[in-house]
TIVO-160447 format. One line per field, with one value per residue (C-alpha): residue in three letters; x, y, z. Coordinates in Angstrom, 2 decimals. Last residue first. Layout:
<pts>
rest: c(ALA, ...)
xx: c(X, ...)
yy: c(Y, ...)
zz: c(Z, ...)
</pts>
This chain:
<pts>
rest: c(ASN, ARG, GLY, ALA, ALA, VAL, GLY, THR, ASN, GLN, PHE, ALA, VAL, ILE, LYS, TRP, ALA, GLY, GLY, GLU, LYS, THR, MET, VAL, LEU, THR, ILE, VAL, ALA, ASP, GLY, GLU, GLN, ALA, GLY, ALA, ALA, PRO, THR, SER, LYS, LEU, HIS, ALA, SER, VAL, HIS, VAL, VAL, ALA, VAL, ASP, ALA, ARG, LEU, MET, ARG, ALA, GLN, LYS, VAL, SER, LEU, SER, ILE, VAL, SER, ASP, LYS, TYR, VAL, THR, ASP, PHE, ILE, ARG, GLN, HIS, GLY, GLN, THR, ILE, ALA, GLU, ARG, GLY, LYS, ILE, GLN, MET, GLY, ASN, ILE, VAL, VAL, TYR, ASP, ALA, ASP, GLU, ALA, PHE, PRO, MET, ALA, PHE, ALA, ALA, GLY, SER, LYS, SER, ASN, TRP, GLY, ALA, GLU, LEU, GLN, ARG, VAL, ASN, GLU, ARG, LEU, ALA, ALA, GLU, ASP, GLY, GLY, GLY, ALA, ARG, THR, GLN, ALA, PRO, ALA, ASP, PRO, ALA, CYS, ALA, LEU, LEU, ALA, PHE, LEU, ALA, LEU, SER, ILE, ASN, ARG, VAL, ARG, THR, ASN, SER, ARG, MET)
xx: c(32.74, 36.12, 38.52, 39.34, 38.22, 34.48, 33.42, 30.68, 27.98, 25.47, 22.17, 19.37, 16.10, 15.48, 11.69, 8.76, 5.35, 1.96, 1.77, 5.03, 6.85, 10.56, 13.58, 17.01, 19.29, 22.40, 25.03, 27.77, 30.56, 32.39, 34.95, 36.30, 38.61, 39.25, 41.25, 39.00, 39.48, 39.07, 35.77, 34.60, 32.95, 31.24, 29.45, 27.11, 25.38, 22.59, 21.08, 17.65, 16.20, 12.49, 10.13, 6.54, 5.10, 7.67, 11.47, 10.25, 13.44, 14.93, 17.65, 20.25, 19.10, 21.31, 22.93, 25.27, 26.72, 28.46, 30.91, 32.52, 31.30, 32.41, 35.35, 33.74, 30.30, 28.77, 31.00, 29.07, 26.01, 26.12, 27.14, 24.34, 21.77, 22.72, 23.00, 19.38, 18.35, 19.29, 22.53, 25.82, 28.47, 31.76, 33.02, 34.83, 32.38, 29.92, 27.39, 23.51, 21.39, 18.00, 16.12, 13.80, 13.71, 15.39, 14.11, 14.53, 18.48, 19.55, 17.26, 18.17, 22.04, 21.65, 24.41, 22.38, 23.88, 24.01, 20.07, 19.54, 20.69, 19.24, 16.05, 16.57, 17.18, 13.92, 11.84, 13.20, 11.88, 8.43, 8.46, 9.05, 6.20, 3.94, 4.16, 6.84, 9.31, 11.16, 10.37, 11.10, 8.43, 9.27, 8.99, 6.03, 6.49, 6.59, 3.91, 1.95, 4.89, 5.77, 2.21, 2.21, 5.45, 4.61, 1.15, 3.33, 5.68, 2.61, 1.26, 4.24, 4.87, 0.96, 1.23, 4.71, 2.69, -0.03)
yy: c(25.15, 24.86, 24.58, 28.50, 30.23, 31.14, 34.37, 35.56, 37.90, 38.53, 40.08, 41.04, 42.76, 41.22, 42.00, 39.67, 41.36, 40.47, 43.85, 42.31, 39.22, 38.95, 38.04, 36.52, 36.40, 34.26, 34.29, 32.19, 33.36, 32.17, 34.24, 34.82, 37.37, 38.24, 41.05, 43.66, 43.36, 39.52, 39.97, 39.75, 36.72, 36.66, 33.08, 33.12, 30.20, 31.29, 30.51, 31.71, 32.41, 32.97, 35.08, 35.59, 32.10, 31.36, 30.51, 29.47, 27.57, 28.63, 26.61, 26.52, 29.57, 29.81, 33.43, 34.08, 37.53, 39.00, 41.84, 44.54, 47.76, 45.58, 48.23, 51.44, 52.05, 48.95, 49.98, 53.04, 52.01, 49.24, 52.18, 54.05, 51.44, 49.94, 53.04, 53.96, 50.67, 50.97, 50.50, 49.28, 47.03, 46.28, 42.85, 42.69, 40.33, 43.33, 42.96, 44.71, 45.31, 46.86, 49.59, 50.31, 46.48, 45.03, 43.82, 46.76, 47.20, 45.59, 47.19, 50.72, 50.20, 49.21, 47.46, 45.61, 42.15, 43.48, 44.44, 41.05, 39.08, 40.62, 40.59, 36.49, 36.60, 38.61, 36.36, 33.38, 34.36, 35.04, 31.71, 30.07, 32.06, 30.89, 27.42, 26.34, 27.12, 24.44, 24.30, 25.47, 26.25, 27.48, 25.29, 25.80, 26.84, 24.15, 24.19, 21.08, 19.31, 19.81, 19.20, 15.89, 14.94, 15.45, 13.50, 10.53, 10.65, 10.80, 7.94, 5.76, 6.89, 5.83, 2.59, 1.87, 2.34, 0.30)
zz: c(-47.27, -45.25, -48.05, -48.11, -45.16, -44.71, -44.27, -42.04, -42.92, -40.25, -40.85, -38.47, -38.65, -42.36, -42.66, -43.87, -44.50, -43.00, -40.94, -38.98, -39.74, -38.40, -40.16, -38.66, -40.99, -40.94, -43.99, -44.55, -46.83, -49.67, -51.85, -54.94, -56.77, -60.63, -59.96, -60.95, -64.72, -64.30, -62.96, -59.33, -57.78, -54.94, -53.25, -50.27, -48.60, -46.73, -43.43, -42.40, -38.92, -38.37, -36.16, -36.66, -35.91, -33.84, -33.98, -37.87, -39.44, -43.14, -44.14, -46.76, -48.83, -51.86, -52.62, -55.73, -55.93, -58.82, -58.67, -61.12, -59.02, -55.96, -54.99, -56.04, -57.29, -55.46, -52.57, -51.96, -52.97, -50.18, -47.40, -48.44, -48.47, -45.35, -43.48, -44.54, -43.59, -40.01, -37.98, -39.14, -37.70, -38.53, -38.33, -41.24, -42.98, -42.25, -39.28, -40.08, -37.64, -38.82, -37.82, -40.97, -41.47, -44.47, -47.43, -49.70, -48.65, -51.92, -53.66, -52.32, -52.91, -56.24, -58.18, -60.13, -58.70, -55.56, -55.48, -57.28, -54.64, -51.83, -53.55, -53.91, -50.14, -49.29, -51.91, -49.99, -46.69, -48.51, -50.24, -46.79, -44.99, -48.17, -47.54, -44.87, -42.88, -40.75, -37.11, -33.71, -31.79, -28.48, -25.64, -23.39, -19.77, -17.40, -15.14, -16.33, -16.47, -12.86, -11.77, -13.70, -12.40, -8.82, -9.27, -10.64, -7.47, -5.34, -7.36, -6.94, -3.49, -2.42, -4.24, -2.30, 1.07, 0.06)
</pts>
């Protein structure tokens, strides 16, 4: 009898603990229209870069977005992202082409996603024929039905590590 009471008490304690535990955040693969919208933002980045338009490149960013450049410099806000990219498109990256490929889009919540993107940058022979790879981590939020990039982290990939 005593062991039945002990088992019942343990079972009740476990049930109470589970009932009081906070829900684990949803972390699922993006699907349907949301995934298409997330991918469209990445496509817009690529198209903006390849057309050498700072405004087009920055279009998918939130007004107050945080952007970490591949060299570690931090930029704050869509306007600064627009201006900074237009400067590099007019100078050091004017003869470059970027290819972006979404590797993973994961929903953290219904209105928050993290997206990992592979990037390959190539400049023309006239610009020194340089190539490089990077991994880009994007955090996107959905506000008013539209997905915007709120954080962008660009990390260079060392040769032979991709």
